[in-house]
PQR file with spaces between the fields and no chain letter, atoms N, CA, C, O and H, PARSE charges and radii, in Angstrom:
ATOM       1  N    MET     1       0.839   -1.168    0.000 -0.4000 1.5000
ATOM       2  CA   MET     1       0.000    0.000    0.000 -0.0000 2.0000
ATOM       3  C    MET     1       0.891    1.240    0.000  0.5500 1.7000
ATOM       4  O    MET     1       1.941    1.257    0.643 -0.5500 1.4000
ATOM       5  N    ASN     2       0.477    2.254   -0.708 -0.4000 1.5000
ATOM       6  CA   ASN     2       1.205    3.516   -0.722 -0.0000 2.0000
ATOM       7  C    ASN     2       0.584    4.459    0.297  0.5500 1.7000
ATOM       8  O    ASN     2      -0.616    4.731    0.254 -0.5500 1.4000
ATOM       9  H    ASN     2      -0.376    2.240   -1.230  0.4000 1.0000
ATOM      10  N    ILE     3       1.402    4.952    1.205 -0.4000 1.5000
ATOM      11  CA   ILE     3       0.951    5.846    2.265 -0.0000 2.0000
ATOM      12  C    ILE     3       1.578    7.210    2.052  0.5500 1.7000
ATOM      13  O    ILE     3       2.798    7.320    1.931 -0.5500 1.4000
ATOM      14  H    ILE     3       2.376    4.732    1.239  0.4000 1.0000
ATOM      15  N    GLN     4       0.757    8.250    2.004 -0.4000 1.5000
ATOM      16  CA   GLN     4       1.254    9.626    1.938 -0.0000 2.0000
ATOM      17  C    GLN     4       1.665   10.023    3.340  0.5500 1.7000
ATOM      18  O    GLN     4       0.898    9.861    4.290 -0.5500 1.4000
ATOM      19  H    GLN     4      -0.234    8.160    2.102  0.4000 1.0000
ATOM      20  N    VAL     5       2.864   10.538    3.467 -0.4000 1.5000
ATOM      21  CA   VAL     5       3.429   10.875    4.767 -0.0000 2.0000
ATOM      22  C    VAL     5       3.882   12.328    4.765  0.5500 1.7000
ATOM      23  O    VAL     5       4.569   12.772    3.845 -0.5500 1.4000
ATOM      24  H    VAL     5       3.486   10.669    2.696  0.4000 1.0000
ATOM      25  N    ARG     6       3.495   13.060    5.795 -0.4000 1.5000
ATOM      26  CA   ARG     6       3.988   14.426    5.981 -0.0000 2.0000
ATOM      27  C    ARG     6       5.232   14.350    6.859  0.5500 1.7000
ATOM      28  O    ARG     6       5.246   13.646    7.868 -0.5500 1.4000
ATOM      29  H    ARG     6       2.937   12.699    6.543  0.4000 1.0000
ATOM      30  N    LEU     7       6.266   15.075    6.471 -0.4000 1.5000
ATOM      31  CA   LEU     7       7.538   15.055    7.184 -0.0000 2.0000
ATOM      32  C    LEU     7       7.810   16.430    7.781  0.5500 1.7000
ATOM      33  O    LEU     7       7.507   17.455    7.170 -0.5500 1.4000
ATOM      34  H    LEU     7       6.254   15.647    5.651  0.4000 1.0000
ATOM      35  N    PHE     8       8.384   16.440    8.981 -0.4000 1.5000
ATOM      36  CA   PHE     8       8.661   17.691    9.669 -0.0000 2.0000
ATOM      37  C    PHE     8      10.124   17.769   10.081  0.5500 1.7000
ATOM      38  O    PHE     8      10.791   16.753   10.278 -0.5500 1.4000
ATOM      39  H    PHE     8       8.631   15.607    9.478  0.4000 1.0000
ATOM      40  N    ALA     9      10.603   19.000   10.206 -0.4000 1.5000
ATOM      41  CA   ALA     9      11.934   19.332   10.742 -0.0000 2.0000
ATOM      42  C    ALA     9      13.033   18.540   10.042  0.5500 1.7000
ATOM      43  O    ALA     9      13.141   18.584    8.817 -0.5500 1.4000
ATOM      44  H    ALA     9      10.061   19.825   10.046  0.4000 1.0000
ATOM      45  N    ALA    10      13.850   17.817   10.805 -0.4000 1.5000
ATOM      46  CA   ALA    10      15.008   17.105   10.249 -0.0000 2.0000
ATOM      47  C    ALA    10      14.605   16.067    9.206  0.5500 1.7000
ATOM      48  O    ALA    10      15.377   15.794    8.287 -0.5500 1.4000
ATOM      49  H    ALA    10      13.763   17.781   11.801  0.4000 1.0000
ATOM      50  N    TYR    11      13.408   15.479    9.328 -0.4000 1.5000
ATOM      51  CA   TYR    11      12.965   14.496    8.333 -0.0000 2.0000
ATOM      52  C    TYR    11      12.711   15.172    6.991  0.5500 1.7000
ATOM      53  O    TYR    11      13.130   14.662    5.952 -0.5500 1.4000
ATOM      54  H    TYR    11      12.781   15.701   10.075  0.4000 1.0000
ATOM      55  N    ALA    12      12.034   16.307    7.002 -0.4000 1.5000
ATOM      56  CA   ALA    12      11.784   17.045    5.760 -0.0000 2.0000
ATOM      57  C    ALA    12      13.103   17.506    5.149  0.5500 1.7000
ATOM      58  O    ALA    12      13.280   17.442    3.932 -0.5500 1.4000
ATOM      59  H    ALA    12      11.693   16.721    7.846  0.4000 1.0000
ATOM      60  N    ASP    13      14.029   17.969    5.988 -0.4000 1.5000
ATOM      61  CA   ASP    13      15.339   18.405    5.490 -0.0000 2.0000
ATOM      62  C    ASP    13      16.094   17.248    4.831  0.5500 1.7000
ATOM      63  O    ASP    13      16.659   17.415    3.750 -0.5500 1.4000
ATOM      64  H    ASP    13      13.886   18.021    6.976  0.4000 1.0000
ATOM      65  N    ALA    14      16.105   16.082    5.471 -0.4000 1.5000
ATOM      66  CA   ALA    14      16.866   14.939    4.968 -0.0000 2.0000
ATOM      67  C    ALA    14      16.292   14.402    3.662  0.5500 1.7000
ATOM      68  O    ALA    14      17.043   13.973    2.786 -0.5500 1.4000
ATOM      69  H    ALA    14      15.646   15.946    6.349  0.4000 1.0000
ATOM      70  N    VAL    15      14.976   14.423    3.525 -0.4000 1.5000
ATOM      71  CA   VAL    15      14.327   13.886    2.329 -0.0000 2.0000
ATOM      72  C    VAL    15      14.215   14.955    1.242  0.5500 1.7000
ATOM      73  O    VAL    15      14.079   14.636    0.061 -0.5500 1.4000
ATOM      74  H    VAL    15      14.366   14.772    4.236  0.4000 1.0000
ATOM      75  N    GLY    16      14.272   16.211    1.644 -0.4000 1.5000
ATOM      76  CA   GLY    16      14.188   17.297    0.683 -0.0000 2.0000
ATOM      77  C    GLY    16      12.773   17.718    0.343  0.5500 1.7000
ATOM      78  O    GLY    16      12.539   18.404   -0.652 -0.5500 1.4000
ATOM      79  H    GLY    16      14.383   16.470    2.604  0.4000 1.0000
ATOM      80  N    SER    17      11.823   17.301    1.181 -0.4000 1.5000
ATOM      81  CA   SER    17      10.422   17.623    0.936 -0.0000 2.0000
ATOM      82  C    SER    17       9.638   17.454    2.232  0.5500 1.7000
ATOM      83  O    SER    17      10.026   16.675    3.102 -0.5500 1.4000
ATOM      84  H    SER    17      12.012   16.743    1.989  0.4000 1.0000
ATOM      85  N    GLY    18       8.550   18.176    2.353 -0.4000 1.5000
ATOM      86  CA   GLY    18       7.683   18.039    3.516 -0.0000 2.0000
ATOM      87  C    GLY    18       6.656   16.943    3.372  0.5500 1.7000
ATOM      88  O    GLY    18       5.854   16.710    4.276 -0.5500 1.4000
ATOM      89  H    GLY    18       8.235   18.809    1.646  0.4000 1.0000
ATOM      90  N    GLN    19       6.677   16.263    2.226 -0.4000 1.5000
ATOM      91  CA   GLN    19       5.718   15.191    1.992 -0.0000 2.0000
ATOM      92  C    GLN    19       6.324   14.169    1.045  0.5500 1.7000
ATOM      93  O    GLN    19       7.056   14.524    0.121 -0.5500 1.4000
ATOM      94  H    GLN    19       7.329   16.452    1.491  0.4000 1.0000
ATOM      95  N    THR    20       6.017   12.902    1.277 -0.4000 1.5000
ATOM      96  CA   THR    20       6.487   11.837    0.399 -0.0000 2.0000
ATOM      97  C    THR    20       5.496   10.688    0.451  0.5500 1.7000
ATOM      98  O    THR    20       4.622   10.649    1.317 -0.5500 1.4000
ATOM      99  H    THR    20       5.422   12.614    2.027  0.4000 1.0000
ATOM     100  N    THR    21       5.634    9.763   -0.469 -0.4000 1.5000
ATOM     101  CA   THR    21       4.824    8.539   -0.459 -0.0000 2.0000
ATOM     102  C    THR    21       5.741    7.369   -0.140  0.5500 1.7000
ATOM     103  O    THR    21       6.820    7.231   -0.715 -0.5500 1.4000
ATOM     104  H    THR    21       6.344    9.794   -1.172  0.4000 1.0000
ATOM     105  N    VAL    22       5.289    6.524    0.792 -0.4000 1.5000
ATOM     106  CA   VAL    22       6.070    5.370    1.224 -0.0000 2.0000
ATOM     107  C    VAL    22       5.276    4.109    0.910  0.5500 1.7000
ATOM     108  O    VAL    22       4.092    4.029    1.234 -0.5500 1.4000
ATOM     109  H    VAL    22       4.412    6.636    1.259  0.4000 1.0000
ATOM     110  N    SER    23       5.915    3.122    0.281 -0.4000 1.5000
ATOM     111  CA   SER    23       5.270    1.836    0.000 -0.0000 2.0000
ATOM     112  C    SER    23       5.551    0.866    1.125  0.5500 1.7000
ATOM     113  O    SER    23       6.702    0.626    1.491 -0.5500 1.4000
ATOM     114  H    SER    23       6.878    3.187    0.017  0.4000 1.0000
ATOM     115  N    VAL    24       4.471    0.308    1.674 -0.4000 1.5000
ATOM     116  CA   VAL    24       4.569   -0.635    2.794 -0.0000 2.0000
ATOM     117  C    VAL    24       3.591   -1.774    2.514  0.5500 1.7000
ATOM     118  O    VAL    24       2.459   -1.519    2.101 -0.5500 1.4000
ATOM     119  H    VAL    24       3.536    0.503    1.378  0.4000 1.0000
ATOM     120  N    PRO    25       4.010   -3.044    2.732 -0.5600 1.5000
ATOM     121  CA   PRO    25       3.084   -4.157    2.485  0.2800 2.0000
ATOM     122  C    PRO    25       1.913   -4.154    3.481  0.5500 1.7000
ATOM     123  O    PRO    25       2.056   -3.732    4.629 -0.5500 1.4000
ATOM     124  N    ASP    26       0.754   -4.633    3.013 -0.4000 1.5000
ATOM     125  CA   ASP    26      -0.431   -4.765    3.880 -0.0000 2.0000
ATOM     126  C    ASP    26      -0.237   -5.905    4.857  0.5500 1.7000
ATOM     127  O    ASP    26       0.458   -6.858    4.504 -0.5500 1.4000
ATOM     128  H    ASP    26       0.637   -4.975    2.080  0.4000 1.0000
ATOM     129  N    PRO    27      -0.787   -5.887    6.041 -0.5600 1.5000
ATOM     130  CA   PRO    27      -1.407   -4.724    6.674  0.2800 2.0000
ATOM     131  C    PRO    27      -0.327   -3.747    7.125  0.5500 1.7000
ATOM     132  O    PRO    27       0.743   -4.153    7.578 -0.5500 1.4000
ATOM     133  N    VAL    28      -0.617   -2.470    6.997 -0.4000 1.5000
ATOM     134  CA   VAL    28       0.352   -1.435    7.344 -0.0000 2.0000
ATOM     135  C    VAL    28       0.205   -1.088    8.816  0.5500 1.7000
ATOM     136  O    VAL    28      -0.864   -0.687    9.275 -0.5500 1.4000
ATOM     137  H    VAL    28      -1.486   -2.140    6.630  0.4000 1.0000
ATOM     138  N    THR    29       1.296   -1.251    9.544 -0.4000 1.5000
ATOM     139  CA   THR    29       1.312   -0.829   10.939 -0.0000 2.0000
ATOM     140  C    THR    29       2.262    0.353   11.076  0.5500 1.7000
ATOM     141  O    THR    29       3.094    0.600   10.203 -0.5500 1.4000
ATOM     142  H    THR    29       2.165   -1.577    9.171  0.4000 1.0000
ATOM     143  N    VAL    30       2.131    1.070   12.168 -0.4000 1.5000
ATOM     144  CA   VAL    30       3.033    2.189   12.431 -0.0000 2.0000
ATOM     145  C    VAL    30       4.472    1.689   12.494  0.5500 1.7000
ATOM     146  O    VAL    30       5.379    2.365   12.009 -0.5500 1.4000
ATOM     147  H    VAL    30       1.455    0.869   12.877  0.4000 1.0000
ATOM     148  N    GLY    31       4.693    0.526   13.078 -0.4000 1.5000
ATOM     149  CA   GLY    31       6.045   -0.041   13.163 -0.0000 2.0000
ATOM     150  C    GLY    31       6.648   -0.292   11.790  0.5500 1.7000
ATOM     151  O    GLY    31       7.820    0.012   11.564 -0.5500 1.4000
ATOM     152  H    GLY    31       3.956   -0.024   13.472  0.4000 1.0000
ATOM     153  N    ALA    32       5.858   -0.846   10.864 -0.4000 1.5000
ATOM     154  CA   ALA    32       6.342   -1.096    9.502 -0.0000 2.0000
ATOM     155  C    ALA    32       6.603    0.219    8.781  0.5500 1.7000
ATOM     156  O    ALA    32       7.577    0.339    8.038 -0.5500 1.4000
ATOM     157  H    ALA    32       4.906   -1.093   11.047  0.4000 1.0000
ATOM     158  N    LEU    33       5.746    1.195    8.995 -0.4000 1.5000
ATOM     159  CA   LEU    33       5.945    2.495    8.374 -0.0000 2.0000
ATOM     160  C    LEU    33       7.195    3.164    8.926  0.5500 1.7000
ATOM     161  O    LEU    33       7.954    3.776    8.174 -0.5500 1.4000
ATOM     162  H    LEU    33       4.955    1.097    9.598  0.4000 1.0000
ATOM     163  N    ARG    34       7.413    3.054   10.224 -0.4000 1.5000
ATOM     164  CA   ARG    34       8.608    3.639   10.848 -0.0000 2.0000
ATOM     165  C    ARG    34       9.872    3.069   10.204  0.5500 1.7000
ATOM     166  O    ARG    34      10.820    3.809    9.943 -0.5500 1.4000
ATOM     167  H    ARG    34       6.796    2.556   10.834  0.4000 1.0000
ATOM     168  N    THR    35       9.891    1.768    9.947 -0.4000 1.5000
ATOM     169  CA   THR    35      11.032    1.122    9.302 -0.0000 2.0000
ATOM     170  C    THR    35      11.208    1.639    7.873  0.5500 1.7000
ATOM     171  O    THR    35      12.329    1.918    7.447 -0.5500 1.4000
ATOM     172  H    THR    35       9.121    1.167   10.159  0.4000 1.0000
ATOM     173  N    ALA    36      10.103    1.768    7.136 -0.4000 1.5000
ATOM     174  CA   ALA    36      10.170    2.255    5.751 -0.0000 2.0000
ATOM     175  C    ALA    36      10.647    3.701    5.699  0.5500 1.7000
ATOM     176  O    ALA    36      11.428    4.063    4.819 -0.5500 1.4000
ATOM     177  H    ALA    36       9.193    1.541    7.482  0.4000 1.0000
ATOM     178  N    VAL    37      10.191    4.519    6.618 -0.4000 1.5000
ATOM     179  CA   VAL    37      10.612    5.926    6.653 -0.0000 2.0000
ATOM     180  C    VAL    37      12.097    6.021    6.981  0.5500 1.7000
ATOM     181  O    VAL    37      12.812    6.829    6.387 -0.5500 1.4000
ATOM     182  H    VAL    37       9.556    4.225    7.333  0.4000 1.0000
ATOM     183  N    SER    38      12.565    5.208    7.916 -0.4000 1.5000
ATOM     184  CA   SER    38      13.976    5.230    8.296 -0.0000 2.0000
ATOM     185  C    SER    38      14.888    4.864    7.130  0.5500 1.7000
ATOM     186  O    SER    38      16.048    5.274    7.097 -0.5500 1.4000
ATOM     187  H    SER    38      11.984    4.552    8.399  0.4000 1.0000
ATOM     188  N    ALA    39      14.371    4.093    6.172 -0.4000 1.5000
ATOM     189  CA   ALA    39      15.169    3.677    5.021 -0.0000 2.0000
ATOM     190  C    ALA    39      15.244    4.761    3.935  0.5500 1.7000
ATOM     191  O    ALA    39      15.996    4.608    2.973 -0.5500 1.4000
ATOM     192  H    ALA    39      13.428    3.759    6.199  0.4000 1.0000
ATOM     193  N    LEU    40      14.483    5.846    4.073 -0.4000 1.5000
ATOM     194  CA   LEU    40      14.484    6.898    3.057 -0.0000 2.0000
ATOM     195  C    LEU    40      15.825    7.613    2.930  0.5500 1.7000
ATOM     196  O    LEU    40      16.222    8.022    1.839 -0.5500 1.4000
ATOM     197  H    LEU    40      13.873    5.971    4.855  0.4000 1.0000
ATOM     198  N    SER    41      16.518    7.759    4.059 -0.4000 1.5000
ATOM     199  CA   SER    41      17.786    8.489    4.030 -0.0000 2.0000
ATOM     200  C    SER    41      18.621    8.113    5.253  0.5500 1.7000
ATOM     201  O    SER    41      18.087    8.028    6.359 -0.5500 1.4000
ATOM     202  H    SER    41      16.196    7.427    4.945  0.4000 1.0000
ATOM     203  N    PRO    42      19.913    7.888    5.071 -0.5600 1.5000
ATOM     204  CA   PRO    42      20.763    7.575    6.225  0.2800 2.0000
ATOM     205  C    PRO    42      20.928    8.779    7.162  0.5500 1.7000
ATOM     206  O    PRO    42      21.421    8.625    8.280 -0.5500 1.4000
ATOM     207  N    ALA    43      20.524    9.965    6.722 -0.4000 1.5000
ATOM     208  CA   ALA    43      20.661   11.171    7.537 -0.0000 2.0000
ATOM     209  C    ALA    43      19.481   11.384    8.493  0.5500 1.7000
ATOM     210  O    ALA    43      19.475   12.343    9.265 -0.5500 1.4000
ATOM     211  H    ALA    43      20.123   10.090    5.814  0.4000 1.0000
ATOM     212  N    LEU    44      18.493   10.500    8.445 -0.4000 1.5000
ATOM     213  CA   LEU    44      17.313   10.692    9.291 -0.0000 2.0000
ATOM     214  C    LEU    44      17.594   10.360   10.756  0.5500 1.7000
ATOM     215  O    LEU    44      18.311    9.404   11.052 -0.5500 1.4000
ATOM     216  H    LEU    44      18.498    9.721    7.818  0.4000 1.0000
ATOM     217  N    PRO    45      17.032   11.146   11.665 -0.5600 1.5000
ATOM     218  CA   PRO    45      17.142   10.810   13.094  0.2800 2.0000
ATOM     219  C    PRO    45      16.434    9.481   13.373  0.5500 1.7000
ATOM     220  O    PRO    45      15.489    9.115   12.674 -0.5500 1.4000
ATOM     221  N    LEU    46      16.890    8.777   14.383 -0.4000 1.5000
ATOM     222  CA   LEU    46      16.284    7.497   14.760 -0.0000 2.0000
ATOM     223  C    LEU    46      14.997    7.709   15.544  0.5500 1.7000
ATOM     224  O    LEU    46      14.798    8.751   16.168 -0.5500 1.4000
ATOM     225  H    LEU    46      17.657    9.075   14.952  0.4000 1.0000
ATOM     226  N    ARG    47      14.137    6.717   15.503 -0.4000 1.5000
ATOM     227  CA   ARG    47      12.897    6.641   16.270 -0.0000 2.0000
ATOM     228  C    ARG    47      12.010    7.880   16.146  0.5500 1.7000
ATOM     229  O    ARG    47      11.810    8.599   17.125 -0.5500 1.4000
ATOM     230  H    ARG    47      14.299    5.870   14.996  0.4000 1.0000
ATOM     231  N    PRO    48      11.484    8.128   14.960 -0.5600 1.5000
ATOM     232  CA   PRO    48      10.570    9.256   14.819  0.2800 2.0000
ATOM     233  C    PRO    48       9.265    9.005   15.572  0.5500 1.7000
ATOM     234  O    PRO    48       8.894    7.860   15.832 -0.5500 1.4000
ATOM     235  N    ILE    49       8.599   10.056   15.906 -0.4000 1.5000
ATOM     236  CA   ILE    49       7.255    9.977   16.465 -0.0000 2.0000
ATOM     237  C    ILE    49       6.305    9.936   15.271  0.5500 1.7000
ATOM     238  O    ILE    49       6.432   10.739   14.346 -0.5500 1.4000
ATOM     239  H    ILE    49       8.901   10.986   15.695  0.4000 1.0000
ATOM     240  N    ILE    50       5.360    9.009   15.289 -0.4000 1.5000
ATOM     241  CA   ILE    50       4.395    8.882   14.202 -0.0000 2.0000
ATOM     242  C    ILE    50       3.017    9.273   14.733  0.5500 1.7000
ATOM     243  O    ILE    50       2.579    8.793   15.779 -0.5500 1.4000
ATOM     244  H    ILE    50       5.256    8.356   16.040  0.4000 1.0000
ATOM     245  N    ALA    51       2.355   10.139   14.003 -0.4000 1.5000
ATOM     246  CA   ALA    51       0.979   10.510   14.338 -0.0000 2.0000
ATOM     247  C    ALA    51       0.073   10.046   13.205  0.5500 1.7000
ATOM     248  O    ALA    51       0.380   10.245   12.029 -0.5500 1.4000
ATOM     249  H    ALA    51       2.711   10.528   13.153  0.4000 1.0000
ATOM     250  N    VAL    52      -1.038    9.430   13.569 -0.4000 1.5000
ATOM     251  CA   VAL    52      -2.028    8.983   12.590 -0.0000 2.0000
ATOM     252  C    VAL    52      -3.325    9.706   12.909  0.5500 1.7000
ATOM     253  O    VAL    52      -3.858    9.598   14.013 -0.5500 1.4000
ATOM     254  H    VAL    52      -1.287    9.269   14.524  0.4000 1.0000
ATOM     255  N    ASN    53      -3.820   10.436   11.937 -0.4000 1.5000
ATOM     256  CA   ASN    53      -5.044   11.225   12.115 -0.0000 2.0000
ATOM     257  C    ASN    53      -4.954   12.139   13.332  0.5500 1.7000
ATOM     258  O    ASN    53      -5.881   12.235   14.137 -0.5500 1.4000
ATOM     259  H    ASN    53      -3.387   10.523   11.040  0.4000 1.0000
ATOM     260  N    GLU    54      -3.801   12.812   13.438 -0.4000 1.5000
ATOM     261  CA   GLU    54      -3.521   13.826   14.454 -0.0000 2.0000
ATOM     262  C    GLU    54      -3.412   13.286   15.879  0.5500 1.7000
ATOM     263  O    GLU    54      -3.555   14.048   16.836 -0.5500 1.4000
ATOM     264  H    GLU    54      -3.048   12.734   12.784  0.4000 1.0000
ATOM     265  N    LYS    55      -3.158   11.976   16.036 -0.4000 1.5000
ATOM     266  CA   LYS    55      -2.937   11.377   17.355 -0.0000 2.0000
ATOM     267  C    LYS    55      -1.653   10.561   17.307  0.5500 1.7000
ATOM     268  O    LYS    55      -1.429    9.804   16.363 -0.5500 1.4000
ATOM     269  H    LYS    55      -3.042   11.358   15.259  0.4000 1.0000
ATOM     270  N    TYR    56      -0.804   10.717   18.332 -0.4000 1.5000
ATOM     271  CA   TYR    56       0.409    9.912   18.400 -0.0000 2.0000
ATOM     272  C    TYR    56       0.019    8.442   18.419  0.5500 1.7000
ATOM     273  O    TYR    56      -0.954    8.054   19.066 -0.5500 1.4000
ATOM     274  H    TYR    56      -0.986   11.332   19.099  0.4000 1.0000
ATOM     275  N    ALA    57       0.792    7.624   17.697 -0.4000 1.5000
ATOM     276  CA   ALA    57       0.434    6.217   17.539 -0.0000 2.0000
ATOM     277  C    ALA    57       1.589    5.310   17.938  0.5500 1.7000
ATOM     278  O    ALA    57       2.754    5.638   17.711 -0.5500 1.4000
ATOM     279  H    ALA    57       1.582    7.939   17.171  0.4000 1.0000
ATOM     280  N    THR    58       1.260    4.169   18.533 -0.4000 1.5000
ATOM     281  CA   THR    58       2.245    3.151   18.883 -0.0000 2.0000
ATOM     282  C    THR    58       2.465    2.236   17.683  0.5500 1.7000
ATOM     283  O    THR    58       1.692    2.259   16.725 -0.5500 1.4000
ATOM     284  H    THR    58       0.313    3.903   18.718  0.4000 1.0000
ATOM     285  N    ASP    59       3.523    1.432   17.740 -0.4000 1.5000
ATOM     286  CA   ASP    59       3.907    0.589   16.602 -0.0000 2.0000
ATOM     287  C    ASP    59       2.837   -0.403   16.160  0.5500 1.7000
ATOM     288  O    ASP    59       2.854   -0.831   15.006 -0.5500 1.4000
ATOM     289  H    ASP    59       4.151    1.413   18.518  0.4000 1.0000
ATOM     290  N    ASP    60       1.910   -0.784   17.031 -0.4000 1.5000
ATOM     291  CA   ASP    60       0.911   -1.791   16.676 -0.0000 2.0000
ATOM     292  C    ASP    60      -0.348   -1.214   16.023  0.5500 1.7000
ATOM     293  O    ASP    60      -1.229   -1.973   15.620 -0.5500 1.4000
ATOM     294  H    ASP    60       1.896   -0.436   17.969  0.4000 1.0000
ATOM     295  N    VAL    61      -0.446    0.101   15.913 -0.4000 1.5000
ATOM     296  CA   VAL    61      -1.615    0.729   15.295 -0.0000 2.0000
ATOM     297  C    VAL    61      -1.599    0.467   13.788  0.5500 1.7000
ATOM     298  O    VAL    61      -0.565    0.612   13.135 -0.5500 1.4000
ATOM     299  H    VAL    61       0.270    0.717   16.241  0.4000 1.0000
ATOM     300  N    THR    62      -2.758    0.077   13.243 -0.4000 1.5000
ATOM     301  CA   THR    62      -2.891   -0.182   11.819 -0.0000 2.0000
ATOM     302  C    THR    62      -3.239    1.116   11.095  0.5500 1.7000
ATOM     303  O    THR    62      -4.069    1.898   11.559 -0.5500 1.4000
ATOM     304  H    THR    62      -3.598   -0.041   13.774  0.4000 1.0000
ATOM     305  N    ILE    63      -2.594    1.329    9.959 -0.4000 1.5000
ATOM     306  CA   ILE    63      -2.838    2.500    9.127 -0.0000 2.0000
ATOM     307  C    ILE    63      -3.686    2.075    7.942  0.5500 1.7000
ATOM     308  O    ILE    63      -3.376    1.093    7.267 -0.5500 1.4000
ATOM     309  H    ILE    63      -1.920    0.694    9.582  0.4000 1.0000
ATOM     310  N    SER    64      -4.753    2.814    7.690 -0.4000 1.5000
ATOM     311  CA   SER    64      -5.641    2.534    6.559 -0.0000 2.0000
ATOM     312  C    SER    64      -5.398    3.532    5.446  0.5500 1.7000
ATOM     313  O    SER    64      -4.885    4.627    5.678 -0.5500 1.4000
ATOM     314  H    SER    64      -5.005    3.612    8.238  0.4000 1.0000
ATOM     315  N    GLU    65      -5.768    3.149    4.242 -0.4000 1.5000
ATOM     316  CA   GLU    65      -5.634    4.060    3.110 -0.0000 2.0000
ATOM     317  C    GLU    65      -6.438    5.319    3.398  0.5500 1.7000
ATOM     318  O    GLU    65      -7.580    5.240    3.851 -0.5500 1.4000
ATOM     319  H    GLU    65      -6.185    2.260    4.053  0.4000 1.0000
ATOM     320  N    GLY    66      -5.851    6.468    3.139 -0.4000 1.5000
ATOM     321  CA   GLY    66      -6.524    7.733    3.378 -0.0000 2.0000
ATOM     322  C    GLY    66      -6.264    8.341    4.743  0.5500 1.7000
ATOM     323  O    GLY    66      -6.639    9.489    4.984 -0.5500 1.4000
ATOM     324  H    GLY    66      -4.923    6.531    2.771  0.4000 1.0000
ATOM     325  N    ASP    67      -5.621    7.588    5.655 -0.4000 1.5000
ATOM     326  CA   ASP    67      -5.277    8.153    6.954 -0.0000 2.0000
ATOM     327  C    ASP    67      -4.243    9.250    6.781  0.5500 1.7000
ATOM     328  O    ASP    67      -3.399    9.180    5.888 -0.5500 1.4000
ATOM     329  H    ASP    67      -5.317    6.655    5.458  0.4000 1.0000
ATOM     330  N    GLU    68      -4.306   10.258    7.629 -0.4000 1.5000
ATOM     331  CA   GLU    68      -3.306   11.316    7.631 -0.0000 2.0000
ATOM     332  C    GLU    68      -2.154   10.857    8.528  0.5500 1.7000
ATOM     333  O    GLU    68      -2.354   10.581    9.711 -0.5500 1.4000
ATOM     334  H    GLU    68      -4.992   10.315    8.354  0.4000 1.0000
ATOM     335  N    VAL    69      -0.957   10.778    7.961 -0.4000 1.5000
ATOM     336  CA   VAL    69       0.207   10.281    8.700 -0.0000 2.0000
ATOM     337  C    VAL    69       1.273   11.367    8.722  0.5500 1.7000
ATOM     338  O    VAL    69       1.593   11.963    7.693 -0.5500 1.4000
ATOM     339  H    VAL    69      -0.795   11.002    7.000  0.4000 1.0000
ATOM     340  N    ALA    70       1.817   11.616    9.911 -0.4000 1.5000
ATOM     341  CA   ALA    70       2.872   12.599   10.064 -0.0000 2.0000
ATOM     342  C    ALA    70       4.065   11.967   10.791  0.5500 1.7000
ATOM     343  O    ALA    70       3.900   11.178   11.722 -0.5500 1.4000
ATOM     344  H    ALA    70       1.557   11.132   10.746  0.4000 1.0000
ATOM     345  N    VAL    71       5.260   12.332   10.345 -0.4000 1.5000
ATOM     346  CA   VAL    71       6.501   11.833   10.951 -0.0000 2.0000
ATOM     347  C    VAL    71       7.192   13.025   11.601  0.5500 1.7000
ATOM     348  O    VAL    71       7.531   14.004   10.936 -0.5500 1.4000
ATOM     349  H    VAL    71       5.394   12.973    9.589  0.4000 1.0000
ATOM     350  N    ILE    72       7.392   12.926   12.903 -0.4000 1.5000
ATOM     351  CA   ILE    72       7.931   14.032   13.697 -0.0000 2.0000
ATOM     352  C    ILE    72       9.197   13.538   14.381  0.5500 1.7000
ATOM     353  O    ILE    72       9.171   12.493   15.031 -0.5500 1.4000
ATOM     354  H    ILE    72       7.116   12.130   13.444  0.4000 1.0000
ATOM     355  N    PRO    73      10.303   14.261   14.252 -0.5600 1.5000
ATOM     356  CA   PRO    73      11.518   13.819   14.927  0.2800 2.0000
ATOM     357  C    PRO    73      11.378   13.945   16.433  0.5500 1.7000
ATOM     358  O    PRO    73      10.588   14.749   16.928 -0.5500 1.4000
ATOM     359  N    PRO    74      12.158   13.137   17.165 -0.5600 1.5000
ATOM     360  CA   PRO    74      12.146   13.253   18.619  0.2800 2.0000
ATOM     361  C    PRO    74      12.515   14.686   19.006  0.5500 1.7000
ATOM     362  O    PRO    74      13.355   15.319   18.366 -0.5500 1.4000
ATOM     363  N    VAL    75      11.885   15.175   20.044 -0.4000 1.5000
ATOM     364  CA   VAL    75      12.118   16.544   20.488 -0.0000 2.0000
ATOM     365  C    VAL    75      12.901   16.533   21.786  0.5500 1.7000
ATOM     366  O    VAL    75      12.584   15.785   22.712 -0.5500 1.4000
ATOM     367  H    VAL    75      11.203   14.660   20.564  0.4000 1.0000
ATOM     368  N    ALA    76      13.923   17.366   21.844 -0.4000 1.5000
ATOM     369  CA   ALA    76      14.690   17.505   23.077 -0.0000 2.0000
ATOM     370  C    ALA    76      14.587   18.957   23.536  0.5500 1.7000
ATOM     371  O    ALA    76      14.453   19.873   22.724 -0.5500 1.4000
ATOM     372  H    ALA    76      14.180   17.973   21.092  0.4000 1.0000
ATOM     373  N    GLY    77      14.648   19.138   24.780 -0.4000 1.5000
ATOM     374  CA   GLY    77      14.568   20.504   25.288 -0.0000 2.0000
ATOM     375  C    GLY    77      15.236   20.593   26.637  0.5500 1.7000
ATOM     376  O    GLY    77      15.713   19.602   27.190 -0.5500 1.4000
ATOM     377  H    GLY    77      14.757   18.394   25.439  0.4000 1.0000
ATOM     378  N    GLY    78      15.258   21.774   27.139 -0.4000 1.5000
ATOM     379  CA   GLY    78      15.902   21.872   28.426 -0.0000 2.0000
ATOM     380  C    GLY    78      15.657   23.189   29.085  0.5500 1.7000
ATOM     381  O    GLY    78      16.141   23.425   30.191 -0.5500 1.4000
ATOM     382  H    GLY    78      14.871   22.580   26.690  0.4000 1.0000
């Protein structure tokens, strides 16, 4: 299945775009998508936060066609 993914911050910089399409075999889980996104560029930060339909999602959440998916790099602060 092809999933449209919105990319933010370091992910958008590394891929060169704020949006991309990622191919993942069915059934698509957040964990499988996380692996596919990590393979887009060796410059990507590890363990992105994935949001599905504007809610943070764990690796076992299933993604359906048409879901809004966003990839957010880990945030550090102090």
